C-alpha positions as CSV (number, residue, x, y, z in Angstrom):
1,M,124.4,113.8,-85.2
2,S,124.6,110.9,-82.9
3,E,127.3,111.2,-79.9
4,K,130.4,110.1,-80.4
5,H,132.5,108.6,-77.7
6,M,135.7,110.2,-76.4
7,V,139.2,107.8,-77.5
8,C,141.3,106.6,-74.7
9,N,144.3,104.7,-73.9
10,G,144.3,101.2,-75.4
11,A,141.8,102.1,-78.2
12,I,141.8,99.7,-81.4
13,C,143.4,101.1,-84.5
14,Q,143.8,99.8,-88.2
15,C,145.3,100.9,-91.3
16,K,144.3,100.1,-94.4
17,F,147.1,99.2,-95.4
18,G,148.2,97.3,-93.0
19,T,147.2,93.1,-91.8
20,T,146.8,93.7,-88.0
21,P,145.4,96.5,-85.7
22,D,147.4,98.2,-82.8
23,K,146.2,99.6,-79.1
24,L,147.0,103.7,-78.9
25,K,149.2,104.2,-76.7
26,V,148.0,107.7,-75.3
27,K,151.4,110.5,-74.1
28,Q,149.4,113.1,-71.9
29,K,149.0,111.5,-68.9
30,D,147.0,114.7,-67.3
31,Y,143.0,114.0,-68.3
32,Y,141.6,111.0,-67.3
33,I,137.8,109.5,-69.0
34,N,136.3,106.0,-67.8
35,D,138.9,104.7,-65.3
36,T,137.5,105.3,-61.3
37,E,141.6,104.8,-60.8
38,G,142.3,107.9,-63.3
39,S,145.8,105.7,-64.2
40,Q,144.7,103.7,-67.1
41,K,142.6,105.7,-69.5
42,A,144.0,108.9,-70.4
43,I,142.0,110.8,-73.3
44,G,143.8,110.7,-76.4
45,N,144.4,113.3,-78.9
46,T,145.7,115.4,-81.3
47,M,149.3,115.6,-79.9
48,D,149.5,111.4,-80.0
49,I,151.9,111.4,-83.3
50,G,154.7,110.1,-84.5
51,Q,154.8,106.4,-83.1
52,P,151.5,106.4,-80.6
53,F,151.1,102.4,-80.6
54,E,151.8,99.6,-78.4
55,A,153.6,97.9,-80.9
56,N,154.1,100.5,-83.8
57,T,153.0,98.4,-86.6
58,F,150.5,97.5,-88.4
59,G,152.1,94.3,-89.2
60,S,152.8,94.2,-92.7
61,C,152.2,97.0,-95.3
62,K,150.5,97.3,-98.5
63,K,152.5,100.5,-99.6
64,M,156.0,98.9,-98.7
65,N,155.1,95.9,-100.8
66,N,154.4,93.9,-97.3
67,N,157.7,95.0,-95.7
68,P,156.8,95.5,-91.9
69,C,154.3,98.6,-91.5
70,K,156.6,101.4,-89.5
71,P,153.6,104.1,-88.7
72,A,154.5,107.4,-88.9
73,I,151.4,109.7,-87.8
74,T,151.5,113.2,-89.0
75,E,148.1,114.3,-87.9
76,W,144.5,113.4,-87.2
77,K,141.2,114.7,-88.7
78,D,137.6,114.8,-87.2
79,F,138.7,115.4,-84.0
80,Y,136.3,117.1,-80.8
81,D,137.4,121.2,-81.8
82,K,135.4,122.2,-78.9
83,V,138.0,121.5,-75.9
84,T,141.6,122.2,-76.1
85,L,144.1,119.9,-73.4
86,Q,146.6,121.7,-71.4
87,N,149.3,120.0,-74.2
88,G,147.5,122.1,-76.9
89,G,145.8,118.9,-78.2
90,K,142.4,118.3,-79.3
91,V,140.2,115.7,-78.1
92,L,140.0,112.3,-80.7
93,L,136.5,110.4,-81.6
94,E,135.8,107.2,-82.7
95,N,135.6,108.5,-86.0
96,S,138.7,110.5,-85.9
97,K,141.1,109.4,-88.7
98,A,145.0,109.4,-88.2
99,T,147.5,110.4,-91.8
100,C,150.3,108.5,-91.8
101,A,153.6,109.5,-94.0
102,V,153.8,106.4,-95.3
103,G,150.1,106.1,-96.4
104,G,149.4,109.5,-97.1
105,S,145.7,110.2,-96.8
106,P,143.7,109.8,-93.5
107,C,144.2,105.7,-93.6
108,V,144.3,104.6,-89.6
109,D,140.9,104.2,-88.6
110,I,139.7,103.7,-84.9
111,T,137.9,100.7,-84.6
112,F,137.1,100.5,-81.3
113,H,137.3,103.5,-78.8
114,G,138.7,102.0,-75.5
115,Q,136.4,102.7,-73.1
116,T,134.4,100.1,-71.2
117,A,131.5,100.2,-69.0
118,S,132.1,100.2,-65.9
119,P,129.0,100.4,-63.3
120,S,129.0,101.9,-60.1
121,Q,126.9,101.0,-56.3
122,Q,125.2,104.9,-57.4
123,Q,123.8,103.3,-61.0
124,A,122.6,99.7,-59.1
125,A,120.8,102.1,-56.6
126,K,118.9,103.9,-59.0
127,A,118.1,101.2,-61.2
128,N,114.3,100.0,-62.2
129,E,114.1,96.7,-60.6
130,N,111.1,95.1,-63.0
131,V,113.6,96.1,-65.8
132,Q,116.9,94.5,-64.2
133,A,114.8,91.3,-63.6
134,T,113.7,91.0,-67.3
135,L,117.0,91.8,-68.4
136,N,119.2,89.5,-66.3
137,P,116.8,87.1,-63.9
138,A,120.0,85.8,-62.4
139,I,120.9,88.8,-60.4
140,N,118.4,89.8,-57.5
141,L,118.8,94.1,-57.7
142,K,118.1,94.4,-54.1
143,D,121.4,92.0,-52.7
144,T,123.5,94.0,-55.3
145,A,122.8,98.1,-53.9
146,D,124.3,97.1,-50.2
147,D,123.6,100.8,-48.5
148,G,127.2,101.7,-50.1
149,K,129.0,98.7,-49.0
150,K,130.7,96.4,-51.8
151,I,128.4,95.0,-54.4
152,R,127.5,91.6,-53.6
153,L,126.8,89.2,-56.7
154,P,125.6,85.3,-56.4
155,I,127.3,83.0,-57.5
């Protein structure tokens, strides 16, 4: 089985009965991933129920005769069960699904986990120069690893 990404604040979710996606708005603020500042990428978990979305709508809902969607998440399925957060929740994964009180069976999918790449200077220092030159000939790797100073990129 391949590795799955953990879900974080800002993950994109879509209901199979709705017309538009919405972003997950994580409630707990104790655990963070993929965030150098530790303030934006809170870990999504099974306690994010009710209306845990930014706009709290997936557009119009087929189950409600195309009236405005008002999601009411009752539970999450397919989460990572080997870790329990302080709030009692389990970590959501990119293949987790939510059950909505209106839609019934798990109908809300996570289409993007929310994590983004954030390369550090340590990674630039360890990178293979030949591989990097082949992948991105516009950047000289020697100029980016500047003895712990800010990364300089050519314009």
